[in-house]
C-alpha positions as CSV (number, residue, x, y, z in Angstrom):
1,M,-173.4,-407.6,33.3
2,K,-172.8,-405.6,30.1
3,K,-173.6,-401.9,30.4
4,N,-174.5,-399.8,27.4
5,I,-173.5,-396.2,27.5
6,L,-175.1,-394.8,24.3
7,T,-173.9,-392.3,21.9
8,M,-175.9,-389.0,21.6
9,A,-177.6,-390.2,18.4
10,A,-178.6,-393.5,19.9
11,L,-179.6,-391.7,23.1
12,L,-182.0,-389.4,21.3
13,M,-183.6,-392.3,19.4
14,A,-183.8,-394.5,22.5
15,S,-185.7,-391.9,24.5
16,A,-188.7,-392.3,22.1
17,A,-188.3,-395.9,21.0
18,V,-190.3,-398.9,22.3
19,F,-188.3,-402.1,22.5
20,T,-189.3,-405.7,22.7
21,A,-190.4,-407.1,26.0
22,C,-187.9,-408.6,28.4
23,S,-188.2,-412.3,28.1
24,S,-188.2,-414.7,31.0
25,D,-184.6,-415.2,31.8
26,D,-183.0,-417.7,34.1
27,N,-180.8,-414.8,35.4
28,V,-183.8,-412.8,36.6
29,T,-184.3,-413.1,40.4
30,G,-186.7,-411.6,42.8
31,E,-190.5,-411.1,42.4
32,Q,-190.4,-408.7,39.5
33,P,-194.0,-408.7,38.0
34,A,-194.1,-409.2,34.2
35,N,-195.4,-405.7,33.5
36,P,-195.5,-403.5,36.7
37,T,-197.5,-400.3,36.4
38,G,-197.9,-399.0,39.9
39,K,-195.9,-396.6,42.0
40,Y,-192.5,-397.8,43.1
41,T,-189.6,-396.4,45.1
42,M,-186.5,-396.7,43.0
43,T,-183.1,-397.0,44.4
44,I,-180.0,-396.9,42.1
45,N,-176.3,-397.0,42.7
46,A,-175.0,-394.3,40.4
47,S,-171.6,-393.1,39.3
48,K,-170.4,-390.1,37.4
49,G,-167.8,-392.2,35.7
50,D,-164.0,-392.4,35.8
51,D,-163.6,-390.8,32.3
52,A,-163.1,-387.3,33.8
53,T,-166.5,-385.7,33.0
54,T,-166.6,-381.9,33.1
55,R,-168.2,-381.7,36.5
56,G,-165.9,-380.5,39.2
57,L,-163.6,-378.2,37.3
58,Y,-162.9,-375.2,39.6
59,F,-160.7,-372.3,40.2
60,A,-157.9,-372.1,42.8
61,D,-155.6,-369.2,43.2
62,G,-156.8,-367.8,39.9
63,E,-155.9,-370.9,37.9
64,V,-157.9,-373.9,36.7
65,R,-157.1,-377.1,38.5
66,K,-156.7,-379.9,36.0
67,N,-157.5,-382.7,38.4
68,L,-161.3,-383.3,38.3
69,S,-163.6,-383.9,41.2
70,V,-166.7,-385.8,40.2
71,N,-168.3,-385.9,43.7
72,W,-172.1,-385.8,43.8
73,N,-174.0,-382.8,45.1
74,G,-177.1,-383.3,47.3
75,K,-179.0,-380.8,45.1
76,E,-178.6,-382.8,42.0
77,K,-181.7,-384.5,40.5
78,V,-182.0,-387.3,38.0
79,R,-185.1,-387.7,35.8
80,V,-186.3,-391.1,34.9
81,V,-187.7,-391.1,31.4
82,Q,-189.7,-393.8,29.5
83,D,-191.0,-393.3,26.0
84,G,-190.3,-389.6,26.1
85,K,-192.2,-389.1,29.4
86,V,-190.9,-388.4,32.8
87,I,-192.0,-391.1,35.1
88,G,-190.2,-390.0,38.2
89,T,-187.4,-387.9,39.7
90,L,-184.6,-389.3,41.8
91,S,-182.5,-387.3,44.3
92,A,-178.8,-387.8,44.8
93,A,-177.3,-388.2,48.3
94,M,-174.3,-386.0,49.1
95,S,-171.2,-388.0,48.4
96,S,-167.5,-387.4,48.6
97,D,-167.1,-390.2,46.1
98,E,-167.9,-390.4,42.4
99,S,-170.7,-392.9,43.3
100,T,-173.9,-392.3,45.3
101,T,-177.4,-393.6,45.8
102,L,-180.3,-392.1,43.9
103,T,-183.7,-392.5,45.4
104,G,-187.2,-391.5,44.4
105,T,-190.6,-392.5,43.3
106,V,-191.5,-393.6,39.8
107,T,-195.0,-394.2,38.4
108,G,-196.0,-396.7,35.7
109,F,-192.7,-398.4,35.4
110,V,-192.9,-400.9,32.5
111,S,-190.1,-403.3,32.2
112,N,-190.3,-404.0,28.5
113,H,-189.3,-400.4,27.5
114,D,-186.0,-398.6,27.6
115,I,-185.5,-396.4,30.6
116,G,-183.4,-393.2,30.4
117,F,-181.8,-391.5,33.4
118,Y,-181.0,-387.8,32.8
119,L,-178.9,-385.9,35.3
120,L,-179.9,-382.2,35.5
121,A,-178.8,-380.0,38.3
122,D,-181.8,-377.8,37.6
123,E,-184.9,-379.9,38.2
124,D,-186.8,-377.9,35.6
125,G,-184.0,-378.5,33.0
126,K,-183.7,-374.8,32.3
127,M,-180.5,-373.3,30.8
128,D,-180.4,-369.9,32.3
129,Y,-176.9,-368.4,32.0
130,T,-177.6,-365.2,33.9
131,G,-175.6,-364.6,37.0
132,Q,-172.3,-365.8,35.8
133,K,-169.4,-364.4,37.8
134,G,-166.6,-365.2,35.4
135,V,-165.4,-368.1,37.5
136,L,-166.5,-371.7,37.8
137,L,-166.9,-371.3,41.5
138,D,-167.4,-368.1,43.4
139,E,-165.9,-367.5,46.9
140,N,-168.6,-369.5,48.6
141,D,-168.2,-372.5,46.3
142,T,-171.6,-372.0,44.8
143,G,-173.0,-371.1,41.4
144,N,-170.5,-373.3,39.5
145,I,-171.1,-373.7,35.9
146,E,-170.8,-377.5,35.8
147,E,-173.3,-377.8,38.6
148,N,-175.9,-375.7,36.9
149,Y,-175.4,-376.4,33.2
150,D,-173.7,-379.8,32.8
151,F,-175.9,-382.6,31.4
152,A,-175.3,-386.3,31.6
153,S,-177.4,-389.4,30.9
154,Y,-177.6,-393.2,30.9
155,V,-180.0,-395.5,29.2
156,L,-180.9,-399.0,30.2
157,T,-182.0,-401.2,27.3
158,A,-185.2,-403.2,27.7
159,N,-183.0,-406.4,27.8
160,E,-181.3,-405.1,30.9
161,C,-184.4,-403.8,32.7
162,M,-185.4,-407.1,34.4
163,Q,-181.8,-407.9,35.2
164,V,-181.0,-404.7,36.9
165,F,-183.9,-404.3,39.4
166,T,-185.5,-406.5,42.0
167,T,-188.9,-405.7,43.5
168,D,-191.1,-406.6,46.3
169,G,-194.1,-405.0,44.7
170,S,-193.5,-401.5,46.0
171,N,-189.7,-401.0,45.7
172,L,-187.4,-401.3,42.7
173,V,-183.9,-401.8,43.9
174,A,-180.7,-402.0,41.9
175,K,-179.0,-405.3,42.4
176,D,-175.8,-405.5,44.3
177,G,-172.9,-404.4,42.1
178,T,-175.1,-402.7,39.6
179,I,-173.7,-399.2,38.9
180,I,-175.4,-396.9,36.4
181,A,-172.5,-394.8,35.1
182,F,-173.5,-391.3,33.8
183,E,-171.7,-389.9,30.7
184,S,-171.5,-386.2,30.2
185,Q,-173.2,-384.9,27.1
186,Q,-171.7,-381.4,27.1
187,A,-168.4,-379.7,27.1
188,I,-167.7,-376.8,29.4
189,V,-166.2,-373.9,27.3
190,K,-164.5,-370.9,28.9
191,F,-164.4,-368.0,26.5
192,K,-161.7,-365.4,27.3
193,L,-162.7,-362.3,25.3
194,Q,-160.2,-359.9,23.9
195,K,-160.5,-356.8,21.7
196,P,-158.0,-354.8,19.6
197,T,-156.3,-351.9,21.4
198,G,-154.4,-349.2,19.6
199,T,-152.9,-350.2,16.3
200,G,-151.2,-353.3,15.1
201,T,-151.6,-356.7,16.9
202,E,-152.1,-355.5,20.4
203,W,-155.0,-357.0,22.4
204,G,-156.7,-356.2,25.7
205,D,-159.5,-357.6,27.7
206,L,-163.0,-357.1,26.4
207,F,-165.4,-356.8,29.3
208,A,-168.7,-358.0,28.0
209,T,-172.2,-357.7,29.5
210,K,-173.6,-360.4,27.1
211,L,-172.2,-363.0,24.7
212,I,-174.5,-364.6,22.0
213,V,-173.4,-367.9,20.6
214,S,-175.0,-369.1,17.4
215,D,-174.3,-370.8,14.1
216,K,-173.0,-368.2,11.6
217,N,-174.9,-369.8,8.7
218,T,-178.3,-370.5,10.2
219,G,-178.4,-368.3,13.4
220,K,-179.0,-371.5,15.4
221,L,-176.8,-373.7,17.6
222,V,-177.5,-376.8,19.7
223,Q,-178.3,-375.3,23.1
224,S,-179.8,-378.0,25.3
225,I,-181.5,-381.3,25.6
226,D,-185.1,-381.8,26.8
227,A,-184.8,-384.5,29.4
228,K,-188.5,-385.4,28.8
229,S,-188.1,-386.3,25.2
230,G,-184.3,-386.4,24.5
231,T,-184.8,-383.9,21.7
232,K,-182.3,-381.1,21.1
233,T,-183.3,-377.5,21.4
234,Y,-182.0,-375.1,18.8
235,G,-181.6,-371.3,18.9
236,H,-178.9,-368.9,19.8
237,V,-178.0,-368.8,23.4
238,A,-177.4,-365.5,25.3
239,L,-174.8,-365.7,28.1
240,T,-175.3,-362.9,30.6
241,P,-173.0,-362.5,33.6
242,T,-174.0,-360.6,36.7
243,N,-171.2,-358.0,36.0
244,S,-169.1,-357.1,33.0
245,T,-166.4,-359.7,32.6
246,S,-163.9,-361.0,30.1
247,Y,-164.5,-364.6,31.1
248,I,-167.8,-366.2,30.1
249,Y,-168.7,-369.9,30.3
250,Y,-171.0,-372.1,28.1
251,A,-172.0,-375.7,28.5
252,A,-172.0,-376.7,24.8
253,L,-173.3,-379.9,23.3
254,N,-170.7,-381.8,21.4
255,L,-169.9,-380.3,18.0
256,D,-168.4,-382.7,15.5
257,G,-166.0,-380.4,13.5
258,T,-168.5,-379.3,10.9
259,S,-170.1,-376.5,12.9
260,D,-169.4,-372.8,12.1
261,I,-170.0,-370.7,15.2
262,M,-170.4,-367.0,15.5
263,L,-169.9,-365.0,18.8
264,Q,-171.4,-361.6,19.3
265,A,-170.3,-359.7,22.5
266,F,-171.7,-356.5,23.9
267,D,-169.8,-354.2,26.2
268,S,-171.4,-351.8,28.7
269,N,-171.3,-349.0,26.2
270,G,-173.4,-351.0,23.7
271,N,-170.5,-351.6,21.3
272,L,-170.9,-354.9,19.4
273,Y,-168.0,-357.2,18.7
274,T,-167.9,-360.3,16.6
275,Y,-165.9,-363.5,16.1
276,E,-166.4,-366.4,13.7
277,K,-164.8,-369.8,13.6
278,S,-165.3,-372.6,11.1
279,N,-165.3,-376.4,11.7
280,V,-165.5,-376.1,15.5
281,T,-165.1,-379.3,17.6
282,F,-166.4,-379.5,21.2
283,T,-166.2,-383.0,22.5
284,K,-168.6,-384.0,25.2
285,G,-167.1,-384.4,28.6
286,S,-164.2,-382.1,27.8
287,Y,-163.1,-378.7,29.1
288,Y,-162.0,-375.9,26.7
289,I,-160.4,-372.5,27.3
290,V,-160.9,-370.5,24.1
291,N,-159.0,-367.3,23.6
292,V,-161.3,-365.2,21.4
293,K,-159.8,-362.2,19.6
294,M,-162.9,-360.3,18.7
295,T,-163.3,-357.5,16.2
296,V,-165.5,-354.5,16.5
297,L,-168.7,-355.0,14.5
298,T,-170.2,-351.7,15.3
299,E,-169.8,-349.0,17.9
300,A,-172.5,-346.8,19.4
301,V,-171.7,-343.2,18.5
302,D,-173.0,-340.4,20.7
303,L,-173.7,-337.4,18.4
304,G,-175.1,-335.4,21.3
305,L,-178.7,-336.4,20.2
306,S,-181.4,-338.4,22.0
307,V,-180.0,-341.8,21.0
308,K,-176.6,-343.3,20.0
309,W,-176.2,-344.4,16.3
310,A,-174.5,-347.5,15.1
311,T,-171.5,-347.1,12.8
312,M,-172.7,-349.8,10.4
313,N,-175.8,-351.2,8.9
314,I,-177.1,-354.7,9.9
315,G,-175.1,-357.3,8.1
316,A,-172.2,-355.0,7.2
317,T,-168.6,-356.0,7.9
318,S,-167.2,-352.4,7.6
319,V,-168.5,-348.8,7.6
320,T,-168.5,-348.7,3.8
321,D,-170.4,-352.0,3.4
322,P,-174.2,-351.4,2.8
323,G,-174.9,-354.7,4.7
324,K,-178.0,-356.8,4.2
325,Y,-181.3,-355.8,2.6
326,F,-184.7,-356.3,4.3
327,A,-188.3,-355.9,3.3
328,W,-190.2,-353.6,5.7
329,G,-191.1,-355.6,8.8
330,A,-188.8,-358.5,7.9
331,T,-186.3,-359.7,10.5
332,K,-184.3,-361.9,8.0
333,P,-182.5,-360.4,5.1
334,G,-183.7,-361.1,1.6
335,T,-182.0,-362.4,-1.5
336,T,-185.1,-361.9,-3.7
337,F,-187.9,-359.4,-3.0
338,T,-191.4,-360.2,-4.0
339,W,-194.8,-359.4,-2.6
340,S,-195.3,-363.0,-1.5
341,N,-192.1,-362.9,0.6
342,T,-193.2,-359.7,2.4
343,P,-194.2,-360.1,6.0
344,Y,-198.0,-360.2,6.7
345,Y,-198.9,-359.9,3.0
346,T,-202.1,-361.6,2.1
347,G,-202.8,-360.1,-1.3
348,D,-203.1,-361.8,-4.7
349,G,-200.1,-360.1,-6.3
350,T,-202.3,-357.4,-7.8
351,T,-204.5,-356.3,-4.9
352,H,-202.5,-355.7,-1.7
353,S,-203.9,-356.6,1.6
354,W,-202.3,-357.2,5.0
355,S,-202.9,-359.2,8.2
356,K,-200.8,-356.8,10.3
357,Y,-199.9,-353.1,10.2
358,T,-203.1,-352.0,8.5
359,T,-203.6,-348.5,9.7
360,N,-201.7,-345.3,9.0
361,E,-198.6,-344.7,11.1
362,S,-198.5,-348.2,12.4
363,T,-195.2,-348.8,14.1
364,L,-193.2,-352.0,13.9
365,D,-193.3,-354.2,17.0
366,A,-190.0,-355.4,18.6
367,T,-190.8,-358.9,17.1
368,D,-190.7,-357.3,13.6
369,D,-187.7,-355.0,14.2
370,A,-184.7,-356.3,12.4
371,A,-182.3,-354.6,14.7
372,V,-183.9,-356.1,17.8
373,Q,-184.0,-359.5,16.4
374,N,-180.5,-359.6,14.8
375,W,-178.4,-357.6,17.2
376,G,-180.3,-357.9,20.4
377,G,-179.0,-355.9,23.4
378,N,-180.6,-352.4,23.4
379,W,-180.3,-352.0,19.6
380,R,-183.5,-351.2,17.6
381,M,-184.5,-349.4,14.4
382,P,-184.6,-345.6,14.7
383,T,-188.0,-343.9,14.8
384,Y,-189.2,-341.2,12.5
385,T,-188.5,-338.6,15.2
386,E,-185.0,-339.9,15.7
387,W,-184.3,-339.8,11.9
388,T,-185.7,-336.2,11.6
389,E,-183.6,-335.2,14.7
390,L,-180.5,-336.6,12.9
391,L,-181.4,-334.7,9.7
392,N,-182.1,-331.4,11.4
393,V,-179.6,-328.9,10.1
394,D,-179.3,-327.4,13.6
395,N,-178.1,-330.7,14.9
396,C,-175.9,-332.2,12.2
397,T,-174.2,-331.5,8.9
398,C,-174.9,-333.9,6.1
399,T,-172.3,-334.0,3.4
400,W,-172.2,-336.3,0.4
401,V,-168.8,-337.8,0.0
402,A,-167.7,-339.3,-3.3
403,N,-164.7,-341.3,-2.0
404,Y,-165.0,-341.9,1.8
405,N,-161.5,-342.3,3.3
406,E,-160.2,-343.2,-0.1
407,S,-162.3,-346.4,-0.1
408,G,-163.8,-345.7,-3.5
409,I,-167.3,-345.8,-1.8
410,S,-169.6,-342.8,-1.8
411,G,-172.2,-341.9,0.8
412,A,-173.5,-339.5,3.3
413,L,-171.2,-338.3,6.1
414,I,-173.3,-337.0,9.0
415,T,-171.3,-334.9,11.5
416,S,-172.6,-333.5,14.8
417,K,-172.9,-329.8,15.4
418,K,-173.6,-330.3,19.1
419,S,-171.2,-328.7,21.5
420,G,-168.7,-331.3,22.8
421,Y,-169.6,-333.7,20.0
422,T,-168.4,-332.0,16.8
423,D,-165.7,-334.7,16.4
424,K,-168.3,-337.4,16.1
425,S,-169.9,-338.6,12.9
426,I,-171.4,-341.6,11.1
427,F,-171.2,-342.7,7.5
428,L,-174.2,-344.1,5.4
429,P,-172.7,-345.8,2.3
430,A,-174.5,-345.7,-1.0
431,S,-176.6,-348.8,-1.1
432,G,-179.4,-348.6,-3.6
433,Y,-182.5,-350.6,-2.9
434,Y,-184.1,-353.7,-4.4
435,D,-187.2,-352.9,-6.4
436,V,-190.0,-355.4,-5.9
437,T,-191.3,-354.7,-9.4
438,T,-188.1,-355.5,-11.3
439,G,-186.3,-357.5,-8.6
440,A,-183.2,-355.6,-9.4
441,L,-180.9,-353.4,-7.3
442,T,-181.5,-349.9,-8.4
443,S,-180.4,-346.3,-7.5
444,S,-177.0,-347.6,-6.3
445,D,-175.8,-344.0,-6.2
446,K,-178.0,-343.3,-3.2
447,A,-178.0,-344.4,0.5
448,Y,-181.3,-345.8,1.8
449,C,-182.6,-346.9,5.2
450,W,-186.0,-348.1,6.4
451,I,-188.0,-346.2,9.1
452,P,-190.2,-348.5,11.2
453,L,-193.3,-346.4,10.5
454,L,-196.1,-347.3,8.0
455,Y,-197.2,-344.7,5.5
456,Y,-200.7,-345.8,4.6
457,G,-200.4,-344.8,1.0
458,G,-200.0,-346.8,-2.2
459,E,-202.6,-349.5,-2.6
460,N,-204.3,-350.5,0.7
461,G,-201.3,-349.4,2.9
462,S,-198.6,-351.0,0.8
463,N,-196.0,-348.2,1.5
464,A,-193.7,-347.5,4.4
465,L,-191.3,-344.6,5.3
466,Y,-187.6,-344.5,4.5
467,V,-184.8,-342.0,4.3
468,D,-182.6,-341.5,1.3
469,F,-179.4,-339.6,0.8
470,A,-178.0,-338.5,-2.5
471,S,-175.6,-335.9,-3.8
472,G,-177.2,-332.6,-2.9
473,S,-180.4,-333.9,-1.2
474,Y,-181.7,-336.0,1.6
475,G,-185.0,-336.6,3.3
476,V,-187.9,-338.8,4.3
477,Q,-189.9,-340.6,1.5
478,N,-192.1,-343.6,1.2
479,K,-191.9,-346.8,-0.9
480,E,-193.6,-350.2,-1.1
481,R,-192.8,-352.3,1.9
482,A,-191.9,-355.2,-0.3
483,D,-188.8,-353.4,-1.5
484,G,-185.4,-354.3,0.0
485,M,-183.4,-351.7,2.0
486,P,-180.6,-351.6,4.6
487,I,-181.2,-350.8,8.3
488,R,-179.1,-348.6,10.5
489,P,-179.8,-349.4,14.2
490,V,-179.7,-347.0,17.2
491,M,-179.7,-347.6,21.0
492,P,-180.9,-345.5,24.0
493,K,-178.4,-343.4,25.8
């Protein structure tokens, strides 16, 4: 009998489609009712396939064994899905072979619809990457990535339904010789993280506490499949091992060579590293070892104050780059700045009113903090108190530099006066700001940064606090929150 292992695109469509009824067929045997709707015990002979799926990769003596073991694990579960709804869960028997028997109860089995079988080690289908140890298997042969994160599926078309199962009214049994062969839908990717050391082209291990994987253009990446509906889930995925490690694993859905991925890694000191790669291909069922040479995006500088300061603004690629511009309370950078694009604005363009942050000294929530939402980790926007601490002449010296490190960029160099920290400094490049009235970048000879504190001035609380630095002056001011300014993050010590 012909078996149909569907492509991912077909799989997603099949999970929600309703096909024509199975017709009476001379090949159909047994007492299968025309349209069974009761509870049935389903028994299936299942295989993980001979095409070397990603399951079973493991470490031995510190090296990856290339020979694959596709044995079934007794903890594995298979969801039975019909028209986007789970109608039952089958349990695998422990097997030393690539084939096993799946048994469980299904409800409302209707033979004239496609039936999807989705293998998920986690019965809830969650993709929780916390607790990685930097190896596929730990010393107790537990916690392996392929067991927890790999995903495989098989779909029977309506035409096959009646031919595959026999029934006695309460049991649905796969016919002798019928094997449902699961095909992996993900690739296992091992990221080996490295960072620059010294000068030149020397590289060393980067021990990360978190790795964020996303699409560099949209901030999203295919993360998982919902076994109830077959739909893809989008959003950056955070991989968090138990301990700091230079090896981090990810079960990635197949990428077709058009995806541009971005990796962001945090070390135990809060330093942020980045890596970008265009036209990435991850083929389902494959195993990849990717050597990632990351560059420092920003470091957390300890000036001897209450928090550590980032060396760059959000969106910057160097310390002299002003980075991206944000309206106050926006978590995505703007390209144009208008009142209608400003978060929580409900005015008519002339009269300003707000649906959130409507009282004096309202402070941005974490959901509206661009540093929290873009960098994650422990990064956030600095408070009014932390900015004034930085600007206190007893704590730091602020010097306007016309040509920072011969870059041709001017800005404010802030150097610590604290004992033991006088060699530490940060640089705030001249950035200007986008004026909501004109839509133009103005005052480009000054450095600006938002403070996450509302100043209920202007018309109906339209203003928020910011800091500006210029030649010979610096301090806290307020402007309309629809203006666009850079953001310099901090993190707790």
